[in-house]
N, C-alpha and C positions, 0 to 999 in steps of 0.2 A: 193562433195565439196572438200575433202581432196586430191583426185586424180587430180582435176583441178587445186589446189593450187600447188601440187608438179610439175605438168606440166608446170605452170607458172614460178616456180623457175627454173627448167631445162632450160627454154627458155631464161632465163637472165644469163646464164653462161658466155656469153662474156661480158656482163656488169660487172659482178662480177670481172672478171679478168681486165677489163680496170679500174674500180674504184680502185681496190687494187694497181694496177701500180701508178695510180694518187697519192695515199696517200704515196707510197713507195718513189716516186719522190720528196717529200718534206722531206729533211733530218733533222728531229726532233731529233738530237742528243744530249743526256743527259748522263754526263754533257757536256756543260753548260746549254742546254735547248734551242736549236735554232729553230726558225721557228714555234713555238707553235700556235700562233694566225693564221698564214697561213694555218695550217692544220686543226685547228678548224673550220675556215671558210669554208674551202672546204667541211668538213662533214656537217656543219650546212647549207650552201647554197643547198646542194643536198636534204637534208631533208626538206627544207623549200618548195621545189618544189612539196613535196608530202603532203603538209598542216601542217607539224609540226610547232609549236611555238618554238622560240629559246631564250636561256638565255645564255649569255656569262659571266662567273664569272672569275675575276682575283684574284688569291690568293696573295693578297698584304702582304708583309712583312714576307712571309714564306722563308724558306731556299733557296737560289738561285734566288728569284724574285728580279729583277732589272729593270730599264728602258731599258736596252740593252736586257735583257732576261726575259721578263715579263712572269709569269705563268698563261696562259689563258686556261680556261676549256669551253666546250660548253655542255649544257643540252638541248635536244630536246624533245618535249612532244606533244602527239596528244590524244585526248579523244574520245572514243566510244559514241554511242548513249544512252547507258543504263549504270547504275552504276555497278561497279565491281572492282576488284583488279587492282592494278597498277604493271605491269611487267616492270622492268628497266633492259635494256641491257647496260653494262658498258665495255669500252675498253680503253686502254691507247694509247696515241699518240706517246709517246717518244720511242727511241730506243738507244741501247747502240752504242759506237763508232764502225766503220766498221772494223777496224783492218787490218791485212795483209793477204795475200793468196788468195784473190779473183781472180777467172777466168773471171768475168764479172764485170761490173761497179756496185758497190753495191747499188747505187741510181737511177738505171734505170728501174728496174723491167723487166728482161729479161725472156722471156718465151721460155723454152726449154724441150722437151720430156714431154710435159704435166704438167710442174711445173713452177712456177714464181720464179725467183732467184733474191734476193735483201735484203738488211737489213730492217727487220721488217715484211716481208711477213707472217711469222708465228707468231712472237711476236711483236705486235699482230694486225697489220693492216689488214691482211687477214680476221680475225675473226670479226673485227669491220665492214669491207666492207660486209661480209656475213649478219650481223644483219641488215645492211641498206637494202640490196637486198631482204631479207626475209620479211621486213616490208613494202617494196614497192610492193612485190607480193601480200601480204595480202590486201593491200588498192586497188591495181588494179583489184582484184577479187571481190572487193565490199563485203567482208566479213563483217558482222555486229558485231564486236566484243564488249563485254562489257568491262567497266572500262577504263584504261589508258594504253598507251605504251610509254615508255620514252627510249631514247638512249643517252648516254653521252660519250663524248671523253674527258679523263682526262689526266693530265700530271704528270711527275715526279715518274711514278712507279718504274723506274729502280734505282732510288735513295731514296726510302722510301715512296713515295707518299704524302710527306708533303704538296706540292702545288697543289695536285690533289684530290684523294679520301679521304684523311684525312682531308683536308681542307673543302670539301663538306659535309662530315660525320658530322663534327662539327656543320654545319649549318642545318642538319636534312635532307639533300637531299636523303639518303638511309634509312631513317627510317619511321615507321608508325607515323601519318597516311597518309604520302605522298606516300611511296612505300610498297608494300607487298612481292614482289619476286624480286630478282636480278640474272640476268644470265650473267656470264663473259665467253665470248667465246674464252678462252685461247687455245692453240694448244694441245689438249689431245687426238688426233685422233677422227675418226667420231663415235666410238662405245664406248666412255668413257663419263661418266656423273659423276662428282665428287660432293659430298655434301660438302658444306662450302668451305672455303678458308684459306690458311695459314695467320697468323698474327704475331705479335711480341709482347713480353712483356719485356720491357728493365727495368733493375734495376741496380743501382750503389751500390756496397758494398765496404766499407772502413773498414780496420782493423787498429788498432793502436798498436805500440809497445814501447818501452822504450830503449834508447841508454845506453850503458855502456861501460867502458874500457875493453879491451880484457883481462886485468889481473883480472877482477872481473865481469865475464860474468853473474853470478848468480844475479846481481843487474839489469840485462836488461830483456827485454821481446820481443820476436819475432813476428812482425806483420805478417811475412810469415808463421809462425806456425798457427797463429790463421785463416788465409786465407785458409790454408790447411784443417783445421777442419770444415770450412764452406763448402769447396768443397766436403768433405767426406759426409757431410749432403745431398748435392745435389744428390750425387750419391746413397747413401742408401735410402733416403726418397722421394725425388721429382720425380726422373726418374722411379722408380717402380710404383708410383701414376699415373703418366702420361700415362704409358704403360696400365694401367687397363682402362682407359678412351677411349673407343672405340664406335663408331655408330653402331647400328644395321641395318642401311640402306644397301641395296645391292650395295655397291660401289666397283669399281676396280680401281688400283690394291689393294690387301689385305692390304698392308701397309697404305693406305689411310684411313682406319678405324680409325686410331689414329689422323687423322688431325683435 
């Protein structure tokens, strides 16, 4: 069965290239967040042909969301015949600005020497297309999988994910009991599997001082000095503690053990 599935996937390589190029040709530039719905619908329409049910979620009132640049996400879902875990594949639809120095049109998806050149081919429309092709191959082979398979195309990853993953996470789309495992096909090379994913913890620290005349500085108090003391605590306590927090899973590169 596995050999047959791999052969099926290999036979769909041209489809993978073609679908990746279709995604790249939609310039979902962020900021400001262009063509999100168009890209989400391209992904959703393809998955619907394989029997996936679709849900489009607009992240209303999140940073950047407007009538001109609405934040649309798509979640596709298909259930097996037997109970089991839900495996969710997530990829972001947005790309950063193209910038300068290109030798090909950045939103054409030019194939050259066995590679696709275009903004977003690696980060991460190619990975999203690969997830779709893999799921199509499983269904075409008639594999009787247990549980549920989901694929989502989310937005705003390049600017914090507030209208994408963060918005959906708050609604429980990535948590139990709905989802058991999440796979994010970011471009880490074919031989790398990393556990977990980087996140962010934001804090706002404010220190206070007291003004004084230059002739009587002893009456004042420096807010900068207090902030320096706080930064020293970060260096001496927090950083060493984080360095000790490492996974025992066999992940590469070695530094990823601290992720």
